[in-house]
N, C-alpha and C positions, 0 to 999 in steps of 0.2 A: 370243428366242424371237418371232415376228412376232405381231400380232395382228390378228385379223381381226374386222371388223365388220359384222352382220348390214344387211341392205338397210334395218330403220327404222332402225338407228344412223346409218347413211350421210346419210339423208335428214333425220334431226336435226342432222347438221354441216353440212349443206349451207345449212340454214334458220338457222343459230347467225350472229348479226350482231357476235358479240365480236369485238375486234380479232384475237386469236390466231388466227383461222379467217379473217378475211377477206384475200384479196390485195389486196396494198399496190399503189397506184398512183400517180402524181405526185399528182393531184390531191388524193387519199385523204390522201396523207403530208403533203401543204402544209396540209392542215384539220388534222394532228395537231398539227402544231408549233404552229398558229396558237393551240390551245386549250389549247397548255400553262402552266401560271402559277408565278409564283414561283420556287423555289427548281430545280423539273424544268425551267423553262426556260433559267434560268443554268447548270446544268450539261448542258443540251444544248449551247446555246453555247460553253461550256469544251470539251466533248468533240471537237466538231465544227469549232469557228472558230478557237477563240484560238490554237492554236498556227501557222494560216496568217498571222493579225493581226500574233503576235512576229514571225514572221518578215521579214514585209512592212515592218516599224518597222527591222527591226536592219539590213535591207538598205539602206532608206531613210537610215538616220543614216551607214551606211557611204559611202555616196554622196555624201553632205552632205559628209562631212569631208575625202574624197580631193578633192573639189573645192575645197573652201576650201582646202587645204594646196596644193594645185597652184599655184592662185591667188596665193598670199601668198609663196609659195617666190620669194627676190629671187637673181641672180647675184652672188656676192661680187666686187667692182671691188678689194677690198687688204685681205689680210690681215695682221694685226699681232702675232708673238708675241714676248712678253717674258718671258724666263728671270731668275730669280733675286730678283723683287721681289714683293710683296703687296698688288696695288692692288681694291680695292674694285670690285664688278661694276658699280656708279651711278656712278663714275667712268671705268671704261672704255667705258660704253654713252653717256655723257656728252661724252667727248672724241674716240670715234668717229663722234656728231653734227657736231661740230667741223671732222673731216676731212673728211667726208661733202659739210658747205660747200665745205670749201676745194678740193676734187677738183673741183665743181658735178658731182657725178653725178646720176643720174635715182632718186631713192631711193624712187620706187616699183617700180622693178625690179632697182636692186642697193644694194649696202648696203660698209660698211667694216665688217671683224671685229676686233677689239683684244681680247685676253684673254692670260691667264697661264696658262705653262705648267706642269704639275706638276712633270717629270721629263725627266732625259735621252733617254730612250726614246720618250718623246710628242714630243721636237722632232726626233728624228733621223726618226720618222716623217712628221711634217710636212715637213721638209726634203727627204726624198728622192722624197716623193709631189708635190710642188710645192702644197703646201697652205699653204703659208707665205711670204709675198712679203718682209715684211721680219721681221727679228730685230733685237732690241733686250737688250743683256746686259751683267754685269758683264765688264771687260775680260779678267780670268783664263778666264773661260766660256768668251767668245767666240772666244778663241783657239784652243780647240781644236777650233774647227768651221769656223774659218777652216785650219786645217793641215790639214784634211779636203777644202777645197776647195768649201765649201760657201756661197762668196757670188760674189761678181761683183767685179773690180778694173777700174780704168778701159780697161785694155789688153784688156781683154773686151769691154766695151760702150764703143761712144761715148757714149751718152746720161750715162754716168757720169763725164765729161770735168770736170764741174765738181767732181770730188771736187779735183782740182787747184788750186781757187781758193781753199781753205783752208790756213789757217797749217798750219806741219808737224807742231805740236803739237797740233794737232786731226784729225788723219789717224792712222789705226789701219793699223800693218802688221803683216803674219805672214806666216812662210816658208811656203809649200805642200810636204807631206811627201804625194810619189806613191809609194804603197808597191808599185808595179808597175813601177817607173823603175830601172833598172839604174845606180847610180855618183853617184845622186842628191846632192849636199852640201846642200842646205839653205840656202846661202848667199843666196840671193835673194829679196829680201822683196816682198810685194806689198801695195798700200793696200788691204784688204778691208772699211774701213768707216769713220765718223765720230764722233769722240765727240762726243754731245749736252752738250756742256759749255759751248758760247758762248752760250746761251740759257737761259731758266728755264720754259720749255717744257714738258719733261719732269717737273720738278719740282712746279711750280705750274699748269699746266693740266691735265696728265694724272695728277698725284697720285703719282708715283713716289717711291720711296726710294733708288735706287740711286746710291752714288757712281761720277762718272765711267762713268754707261752707254754704249756704243759700239752702234752701229745699221750694219746692212750687210743687203744686198739679195741674195737668196737666187738662186742660179746654177740654179733651178729655178722662177723666177717667170714667170709668164706677162702680169703684170702691171706691167711696167717703167717704163711711161710714170708711172702713177700712183704708184708704188713714188718714181721719182726726186721727185717733187712731193711726197709727204710728208716726204721727207729735207730737200729744200729748205725747208719750211714747219717744221720741228722743229729747223733752225740759223739761222732767218732772225731777225735782231733784232727 
């Protein structure tokens, strides 16, 4: 039902200065906010401004993390995967620094990553995607990957001809089983790796426990030169 005001009531409303009947302008609103006190002013701030401040802070923090993360990311100059051993993270990090110094890489932009793999699936993924340049493994484990053609032999890469300088007992040979080739007799052996038994770098410097570890360069590696330098260092007396 509509309410009808008399002319007298309308005049009273017109002259009433209370806030409910006053048309609010920017000036009067600013004056209203200015006059708020204590909890009312805090509630006003929370209702109208706090959500914008929180959003701004979240955006600022996100941008900061993005910039810091991007600037701190380094390219991997060499990736070494160790299978079948349990070397502490501290020893791995310390040895990585030794190799970084040996390779004379720019550590501000590049890094050496040396780590232990948890299982065959992880190592297989790293080998197939090219994220492992070097694999160090017990001989019996190494053979499985060698038979699958996961490593380079000297006839594959000229840079690996230095394998021929090692005594025969330090060379690791394996046949390559090509499942797609008909009539494969498996009689030809390839020098896919080197035993790291000529020095004590693996056991003393790296802190590994494998008896008779074998190292090979992945056939998907894009860091051949650094991988070769690593093997030369590991076998240098």
